[in-house]
C-alpha positions as CSV (number, residue, x, y, z in Angstrom):
1,X,-7.9,17.4,7.2
2,X,-5.7,16.5,4.2
3,X,-4.6,20.0,3.6
4,X,-0.9,20.1,2.8
5,X,0.0,22.0,6.0
6,X,-1.9,19.5,8.1
7,X,-0.9,16.3,6.3
8,X,1.8,15.1,8.8
9,X,-0.6,15.8,11.8
10,X,-3.4,13.9,10.1
11,X,-1.1,10.9,9.3
12,X,0.1,10.9,12.9
13,X,-3.5,10.8,14.1
14,X,-4.4,8.0,11.7
15,X,-1.3,6.0,12.6
16,X,-2.0,6.3,16.4
17,X,-5.6,5.3,16.1
18,X,-5.1,1.7,17.0
19,X,-2.2,-0.3,18.4
20,X,-0.7,-3.2,16.4
21,X,-2.3,-6.5,17.3
22,X,0.1,-8.6,19.4
23,X,0.0,-11.5,16.9
24,X,0.8,-9.2,14.1
25,X,3.6,-7.4,16.0
26,X,5.1,-10.8,17.0
27,X,4.9,-12.2,13.4
28,X,6.5,-9.0,12.1
29,X,9.3,-9.0,14.6
30,X,10.0,-12.7,14.0
31,X,10.2,-12.2,10.3
32,X,12.6,-9.2,10.7
33,X,14.7,-11.3,13.0
34,X,15.0,-14.1,10.5
35,X,15.8,-11.6,7.7
36,X,18.6,-10.0,9.8
37,X,19.9,-13.5,10.7
38,X,20.0,-14.5,7.0
39,X,21.8,-11.3,6.1
40,X,24.5,-12.1,8.7
41,X,24.8,-15.7,7.5
42,X,25.0,-14.6,3.8
43,X,27.9,-12.3,4.8
44,X,29.6,-15.1,6.7
45,X,29.1,-17.5,3.7
46,X,30.7,-15.0,1.4
47,X,33.6,-14.6,3.8
48,X,34.0,-18.4,3.9
49,X,34.0,-18.6,0.1
50,X,36.6,-15.8,-0.1
51,X,38.7,-17.6,2.5
52,X,38.9,-20.7,0.3
53,X,36.0,-22.9,1.5
54,X,34.5,-25.5,-0.9
55,X,32.5,-23.5,-3.4
56,X,29.9,-26.3,-3.8
57,X,29.2,-26.5,-0.1
58,X,29.1,-22.7,0.3
59,X,26.8,-22.4,-2.7
60,X,24.4,-24.9,-1.0
61,X,24.5,-22.8,2.2
62,X,23.8,-19.6,0.3
63,X,20.9,-21.1,-1.6
64,X,19.3,-22.4,1.6
65,X,19.8,-19.1,3.4
66,X,18.4,-17.1,0.5
67,X,15.3,-19.3,0.4
68,X,14.8,-18.8,4.1
69,X,15.2,-15.1,3.7
70,X,12.7,-15.0,0.8
71,X,10.2,-16.9,2.9
72,X,10.5,-14.4,5.7
73,X,10.3,-11.4,3.4
74,X,7.1,-12.9,1.8
75,X,5.7,-13.5,5.3
76,X,6.5,-9.9,6.2
77,X,4.7,-8.6,3.1
78,X,1.7,-10.8,3.7
79,X,1.2,-10.5,7.4
80,X,-2.6,-10.9,7.9
81,X,-4.5,-7.7,8.4
82,X,-7.0,-8.9,10.9
83,X,-9.2,-7.0,13.3
84,X,-7.2,-4.6,15.5
85,X,-4.2,-4.5,13.1
86,X,-3.2,-1.4,11.3
87,X,-0.9,0.1,8.7
88,X,2.4,1.6,9.8
89,X,2.8,5.4,9.8
90,X,5.1,5.2,6.8
91,X,2.5,3.1,4.9
92,X,-0.3,5.5,5.7
93,X,1.9,8.5,4.6
94,X,2.9,6.8,1.3
95,X,-0.8,6.0,0.6
96,X,-2.1,9.5,1.4
97,X,0.7,11.2,-0.6
98,X,0.1,8.9,-3.6
99,X,-3.6,9.7,-3.5
100,X,-2.8,13.4,-3.3
101,X,-0.4,13.1,-6.2
102,X,-3.1,11.2,-8.2
103,X,-5.7,14.0,-7.4
104,X,-3.3,16.6,-8.7
105,X,-2.7,14.7,-11.9
106,X,-6.5,14.3,-12.4
107,X,-7.1,18.0,-11.8
108,X,-4.6,18.9,-14.5
109,X,-5.6,16.3,-17.0
110,X,-7.4,16.9,-20.3
111,X,-11.1,16.1,-20.4
112,X,-10.6,13.0,-22.5
113,X,-7.9,11.7,-20.1
114,X,-10.1,12.4,-17.1
115,X,-12.9,10.4,-18.7
116,X,-10.6,7.5,-19.3
117,X,-9.3,7.7,-15.6
118,X,-12.9,7.7,-14.4
119,X,-13.8,4.8,-16.7
120,X,-10.9,2.7,-15.4
121,X,-11.9,3.5,-11.8
122,X,-15.4,2.4,-12.6
123,X,-16.9,5.9,-12.1
124,X,-19.7,7.3,-14.2
125,X,-20.6,11.0,-13.8
126,X,-23.9,12.4,-15.1
127,X,-24.5,16.2,-15.0
128,X,-28.1,17.5,-14.4
129,X,-28.0,21.1,-15.6
130,X,-31.5,21.8,-14.2
131,X,-30.5,20.8,-10.7
132,X,-26.8,21.8,-11.1
133,X,-25.9,18.4,-9.7
134,X,-23.7,15.6,-10.7
135,X,-24.8,12.0,-10.2
136,X,-21.7,9.9,-9.4
137,X,-22.0,6.2,-9.8
138,X,-19.2,3.8,-9.0
139,X,-19.1,0.3,-10.3
140,X,-17.8,-1.5,-7.3
141,X,-17.4,-4.8,-9.1
142,X,-16.7,-4.0,-12.7
143,X,-17.8,-7.5,-13.7
144,X,-21.3,-6.9,-12.4
145,X,-23.9,-4.1,-13.0
146,X,-24.1,-3.2,-9.3
147,X,-23.7,0.6,-8.8
148,X,-24.1,3.1,-6.1
149,X,-25.0,6.7,-6.8
150,X,-24.5,9.8,-4.8
151,X,-25.8,13.2,-6.0
152,X,-23.1,15.9,-5.5
153,X,-23.8,19.6,-5.6
154,X,-21.7,21.5,-8.2
155,X,-21.4,24.6,-6.0
156,X,-20.0,24.3,-2.4
157,X,-18.1,21.6,-0.7
158,X,-18.3,18.1,-2.2
């Protein structure tokens, strides 16, 4: 499914899996409207300043507008991801491509570097040569000892 020649089709399917929740869509649109409004006001404030308006007053306007824009941008970044909400197609594509890039880096890494990557991810791999299997354990919370293991065959699809 994540084969390079199928990647765009897969991302399209993932992006179309669920519609944006109405609340999320409304909040996102409202934030984008505020940001666009702030950008227009900042341009007008700059024009007023260049036209000779009182710099102290225009600076106050600019500060207020920049604060309003920053709040809207923060709201846009932190829109709650509740049930029924989803990532945008571009967010999914960036995530999938970054994971693909990471997988390529890990495949090409030296053994010691791979071990460090696995350690930082909370992975422990134990090879059983008799069974030709690798036991993979992942420390889901690296501050506790809870692990989950999944035996994986060395030959064939894993």
